[in-house]
Each structure stands twice: as C-alpha cells, then as structure tokens.
C-alpha positions in Angstrom: 119.3 144.5 66.6 122.6 142.7 66.8 123.1 143.7 70.5 119.8 142.0 71.4 121.0 138.8 69.8 124.3 138.9 71.7 122.4 139.5 75.0 120.2 136.5 74.2 123.2 134.3 73.5 124.9 135.4 76.7 121.8 134.6 78.7 121.4 131.1 77.1 122.1 128.4 79.7 123.6 126.1 77.1 126.1 128.7 75.9 127.0 129.3 79.6 127.4 125.6 80.1 129.7 125.3 77.1 131.9 128.2 78.4 132.0 126.6 81.8 132.9 123.1 80.4 135.6 124.7 78.3 137.1 126.4 81.3 137.0 123.3 83.4 138.7 121.4 80.5 141.3 124.2 80.3 142.1 123.9 84.0 142.6 120.1 83.8 144.5 120.4 80.6 146.8 123.0 82.2 147.1 120.7 85.3 148.2 117.9 83.0 151.2 119.7 81.6 154.5 118.6 83.2 155.9 122.1 82.9 153.6 125.1 83.1 156.0 127.5 81.2 156.7 126.6 77.6 160.4 126.2 76.7 160.5 129.2 74.4 159.5 131.5 77.3 162.1 130.2 79.7 164.3 132.9 81.2 162.0 135.8 80.0 160.3 138.4 82.1 157.0 136.5 81.4 158.4 133.4 83.2 159.5 135.5 86.2 156.1 137.2 86.5 154.2 133.9 86.0 156.5 132.2 88.5 156.0 134.8 91.2 152.2 134.9 90.5 152.0 131.2 91.0 154.2 131.1 94.0 152.2 133.9 95.7 148.9 132.2 94.8 147.5 135.1 92.6 147.3 132.9 89.6 145.4 130.1 91.5 143.1 132.6 93.1 142.3 134.4 89.9 141.7 131.1 88.0 139.3 129.8 90.6 137.6 133.1 91.0 136.7 133.0 87.2 135.6 129.4 87.6 133.4 130.3 90.5 131.9 133.1 88.5 131.2 130.9 85.6 129.5 128.3 87.8 127.5 131.1 89.5 126.3 132.4 86.1 125.2 128.9 85.0 123.5 128.1 88.2 121.8 131.5 88.4 120.4 131.0 84.8 119.2 127.6 86.0 117.4 129.4 88.8 119.2 127.5 91.5 118.7 128.9 95.0 121.9 129.9 96.8 123.8 129.7 93.5 126.7 131.6 95.0 127.2 129.0 97.7 127.0 126.1 95.3 129.3 127.9 92.8 132.0 128.5 95.3 131.6 124.9 96.7 131.9 123.3 93.3 134.9 125.4 92.4 136.6 124.4 95.7 136.0 120.7 95.1 137.3 121.0 91.5 140.4 122.9 92.9 141.1 120.1 95.3 140.6 117.6 92.5 142.9 119.4 90.2 145.6 119.5 92.8 145.2 115.8 93.7 145.3 115.0 89.9 148.7 116.6 89.8 150.0 113.9 92.1 150.0 111.6 89.0 151.7 114.1 86.6 155.5 113.9 86.3 157.0 117.3 87.2 153.9 118.5 89.1 152.9 118.1 92.7 149.9 118.5 95.0 150.1 121.6 97.3 147.8 122.5 100.1 148.8 126.2 99.7 147.5 126.0 96.1 144.3 124.4 97.3 143.9 127.2 99.8 144.5 129.9 97.2 142.0 128.2 94.9 139.4 128.3 97.7 140.2 131.9 98.6 139.6 132.9 95.0 136.4 131.0 94.6 134.9 132.3 97.9 136.2 135.9 97.6 134.6 136.5 94.2 131.2 135.3 95.5 131.6 137.4 98.7 132.5 140.5 96.6 129.5 139.9 94.4 127.2 139.8 97.5 128.9 142.8 99.0 128.3 144.8 95.8 124.7 143.9 95.7 124.2 145.1 99.3 125.4 148.5 98.5 123.5 148.8 95.1 120.1 148.3 96.7 
C-alpha cells in the first residue's frame, strides 16, 4: 500500500517540478559562492578530490547529467515529444548561464571548458538513456 503511494508521488509532475526547481536553485546557489570548498575542509583529502574532479570536469558533467535527467523526467511526465532533446538543450543553456553568472561573483570565473563539460554531461546522459532503450526492446 505504501509503495503504491510512493510511486504515485514520484510520478506526480508537480513533485518532479519541485525537485527540478530545487536542483536549479542549488546549482545557482553553488555558483554564487566565492569559494566552492568551505574553510574547514581546506587541506583535506576531500578538497584534493573535489579540486581534481572540478579541474577534470567530472563534477560539472555529473551535475549537468543529473539536471538533464530531472528535466527529462519532468518533460516526459508532461508528455512533451522529444523530451530528451529538450532536456539536454535546456540543461546546456542553464550551464552556459551559470558560467556567465560567475563572471559577476568575486573569486569565480567563467570557463569555456566548464561549459563544455556541462554540455557533455547533459548530452551523454540522454544518449545513454536512448542507447539503453534500443537494447531493451
């Protein structure tokens, strides 16, 4: 009985819109921070892992892959045709917007490599989803 209720909530378009809006808010809140690593974590292993992940683009790609998936889920529930294309496109536009927004944040900068990693994550997750569907048919 409870699992049916949970499934209904997960399929609710307003719930999915809330999760999507929260994640977009999180991205822009994160982009607003002058320093991405809190002071108490400076010099720790976590800082080194986060620093390499960001420099190599993994963090950006993963973040925008999740964003693209959340957009896809919402658009799919709204029965939008070509939801994957729209989801990736919107995520890419938001990725460019977030990077441009960082031009105005002290201690942050706009980076074309970050924009590229954002786009790769947004597109790759949609491509992998389509690829998976081809082999499950």
